[in-house]
C-alpha positions as CSV (number, residue, x, y, z in Angstrom):
1,X,-2.8,-56.5,-54.3
2,X,-5.9,-56.0,-52.2
3,X,-6.1,-55.0,-48.5
4,X,-7.9,-57.1,-46.1
5,X,-11.2,-55.7,-44.7
6,X,-9.8,-55.8,-41.2
7,X,-6.7,-53.8,-42.1
8,X,-8.8,-51.2,-44.0
9,X,-11.1,-50.8,-41.0
10,X,-8.2,-50.4,-38.6
11,X,-6.6,-47.9,-40.9
12,X,-9.8,-45.9,-41.2
13,X,-10.3,-45.8,-37.4
14,X,-6.7,-44.7,-36.8
15,X,-7.1,-41.9,-39.5
16,X,-10.4,-40.7,-37.9
17,X,-8.9,-40.7,-34.4
18,X,-5.8,-38.8,-35.7
19,X,-8.0,-36.2,-37.5
20,X,-10.3,-35.8,-34.4
21,X,-7.2,-35.2,-32.2
22,X,-5.9,-32.5,-34.6
23,X,-9.3,-30.8,-34.7
24,X,-9.6,-31.0,-30.9
25,X,-6.2,-29.4,-30.3
26,X,-6.9,-26.6,-32.8
27,X,-10.2,-25.8,-31.2
28,X,-8.7,-25.7,-27.7
29,X,-5.8,-23.5,-28.8
30,X,-8.2,-21.1,-30.6
31,X,-10.4,-20.5,-27.5
32,X,-8.3,-17.6,-26.1
33,X,-8.3,-15.9,-29.5
34,X,-12.1,-16.0,-29.6
35,X,-12.9,-14.8,-26.1
36,X,-14.4,-11.3,-26.5
37,X,-14.4,-10.2,-22.8
38,X,-11.6,-10.4,-20.3
39,X,-11.8,-9.5,-16.6
40,X,-9.9,-6.3,-17.5
41,X,-12.8,-5.4,-19.9
42,X,-15.4,-6.3,-17.4
43,X,-13.9,-4.0,-14.8
44,X,-14.4,-1.1,-17.2
45,X,-18.1,-1.6,-17.2
46,X,-18.3,-0.7,-13.5
47,X,-16.9,2.8,-13.6
48,X,-14.0,5.1,-14.7
49,X,-10.4,4.2,-14.7
50,X,-8.1,5.3,-11.9
51,X,-10.9,5.1,-9.3
52,X,-12.1,2.3,-7.1
53,X,-15.5,1.3,-8.3
54,X,-17.7,-0.7,-5.9
55,X,-18.7,-4.0,-7.5
56,X,-22.2,-5.4,-6.9
57,X,-22.8,-7.9,-4.2
58,X,-22.0,-11.5,-5.2
59,X,-25.0,-13.7,-6.1
60,X,-24.7,-17.1,-7.8
61,X,-24.5,-16.8,-11.5
62,X,-24.3,-13.0,-11.4
63,X,-20.7,-12.3,-10.4
64,X,-19.1,-9.1,-11.8
65,X,-15.8,-11.1,-12.1
66,X,-15.2,-14.8,-11.8
67,X,-14.6,-16.5,-8.5
68,X,-15.6,-13.6,-6.1
69,X,-16.2,-14.5,-2.5
70,X,-19.7,-13.8,-1.3
71,X,-18.5,-13.1,2.2
72,X,-16.5,-10.1,0.9
73,X,-17.3,-6.7,-0.6
74,X,-15.3,-5.9,-3.7
75,X,-14.0,-2.7,-5.4
76,X,-12.0,-2.6,-8.6
77,X,-9.7,0.0,-10.2
78,X,-8.4,-0.2,-13.8
79,X,-5.2,1.6,-14.6
80,X,-2.6,2.3,-17.3
81,X,0.9,2.8,-16.0
82,X,1.6,4.7,-19.3
83,X,-0.4,7.5,-17.5
84,X,2.0,7.4,-14.6
85,X,2.5,5.4,-11.4
86,X,-0.6,4.4,-9.4
87,X,-1.0,5.1,-5.7
88,X,-3.4,2.9,-3.8
89,X,-4.6,4.2,-0.5
90,X,-7.4,2.8,1.7
91,X,-8.4,2.5,5.3
92,X,-10.8,-0.4,5.7
93,X,-12.3,-1.0,9.2
94,X,-12.6,-4.8,9.0
95,X,-10.7,-7.8,10.4
96,X,-9.4,-8.8,6.9
97,X,-8.8,-7.0,3.6
98,X,-6.7,-7.9,0.6
99,X,-5.7,-6.3,-2.7
100,X,-4.8,-8.2,-5.8
101,X,-3.1,-6.7,-8.8
102,X,-3.9,-8.3,-12.2
103,X,-2.5,-7.7,-15.7
104,X,-4.8,-7.0,-18.6
105,X,-5.1,-10.8,-19.3
106,X,-6.5,-11.2,-15.7
107,X,-3.4,-13.0,-14.4
108,X,-2.4,-12.2,-10.8
109,X,0.8,-10.3,-10.6
110,X,0.8,-9.3,-6.9
111,X,-1.3,-9.9,-3.8
112,X,-1.3,-8.4,-0.4
113,X,-3.5,-8.4,2.7
114,X,-3.6,-6.4,6.0
115,X,-1.7,-9.1,7.8
116,X,1.2,-9.3,5.4
117,X,1.2,-5.5,5.0
118,X,1.8,-5.2,8.7
119,X,-0.6,-2.2,8.9
120,X,-4.3,-1.6,8.9
121,X,-3.9,1.1,6.2
122,X,-3.2,0.2,2.5
123,X,-0.5,2.5,1.1
124,X,0.9,1.0,-2.1
125,X,2.6,2.4,-5.2
126,X,2.7,0.5,-8.5
127,X,5.1,1.6,-11.2
128,X,7.3,0.5,-14.0
129,X,11.1,0.3,-13.9
130,X,11.6,3.6,-15.8
131,X,9.1,5.3,-13.5
132,X,11.0,3.9,-10.4
133,X,14.3,5.4,-11.7
134,X,12.7,8.8,-12.1
135,X,11.1,8.5,-8.6
136,X,14.4,7.7,-7.0
137,X,15.8,11.0,-8.3
138,X,13.1,13.0,-6.5
139,X,11.3,10.7,-4.0
140,X,8.1,11.8,-2.3
141,X,8.3,12.5,1.5
142,X,6.2,9.4,2.4
143,X,8.1,6.9,0.2
144,X,9.3,4.9,3.3
145,X,5.6,4.4,4.3
146,X,4.7,3.0,0.9
147,X,4.8,-0.6,-0.4
148,X,6.5,-0.1,-3.8
149,X,5.6,-2.6,-6.5
150,X,7.7,-2.6,-9.7
151,X,6.1,-4.3,-12.7
152,X,6.7,-4.7,-16.4
153,X,2.9,-4.7,-17.0
154,X,1.6,-1.5,-18.5
155,X,-2.2,-2.0,-18.0
156,X,-4.1,-3.9,-15.4
157,X,-6.5,-3.6,-12.5
158,X,-6.6,-3.9,-8.8
159,X,-9.3,-5.8,-6.9
160,X,-9.7,-4.6,-3.3
161,X,-11.6,-7.1,-1.1
162,X,-12.9,-6.6,2.4
163,X,-14.5,-9.2,4.7
164,X,-18.0,-8.3,5.7
165,X,-18.8,-10.3,8.9
166,X,-22.5,-9.4,8.8
167,X,-25.1,-7.1,7.1
168,X,-24.9,-4.5,9.9
169,X,-21.2,-3.8,8.8
170,X,-21.9,-3.8,5.1
171,X,-22.6,-0.1,4.8
172,X,-19.4,0.8,6.7
173,X,-17.3,-1.5,4.5
174,X,-19.0,-0.1,1.3
175,X,-18.2,3.4,2.3
176,X,-14.6,2.5,3.1
177,X,-14.2,0.8,-0.3
178,X,-15.8,3.9,-2.1
179,X,-13.4,6.2,-0.2
180,X,-10.3,4.1,-1.2
181,X,-8.2,5.9,-3.7
182,X,-6.5,4.7,-6.8
183,X,-4.7,7.7,-8.3
184,X,-1.5,9.6,-8.9
185,X,1.3,10.6,-6.5
186,X,1.0,13.9,-4.9
């Protein structure tokens, strides 16, 4: 029994398409495993952990992190909650600021801005559930003034952004970002 040439050609095309689909799926699924640098790793190149480090101004193709807004100044702070809770404190004299918390994979876990915070000053505490339990036993005096964020993520980074309306205010905003703290309680 011989197969017709048309059937053989059709079978060959289907087999090639099936194989190409399998290879395509495997390549797409392997991309995250082959990426060497994450946003978390990139933040480490700009300064020490547990300190806000001013990121360079945004220029096309030279962003310190992906998708940064050129109308904003940026500072980043890497942290490990295994070293204790992190207290973020900043006073930024601009019409708009925001802070985003990201896990070590670069996924946003929390975001806040001066309008939703209801204050011009950022005072935020990030901790794990066990750390919150310990904190409740002996709370700091200013606990009611803090925005408390409980997370299951152990390592991550914060990205503090401040709107810079013009170059004349850039130095003031830079100093405010450099004076922002990302440290321990007390």
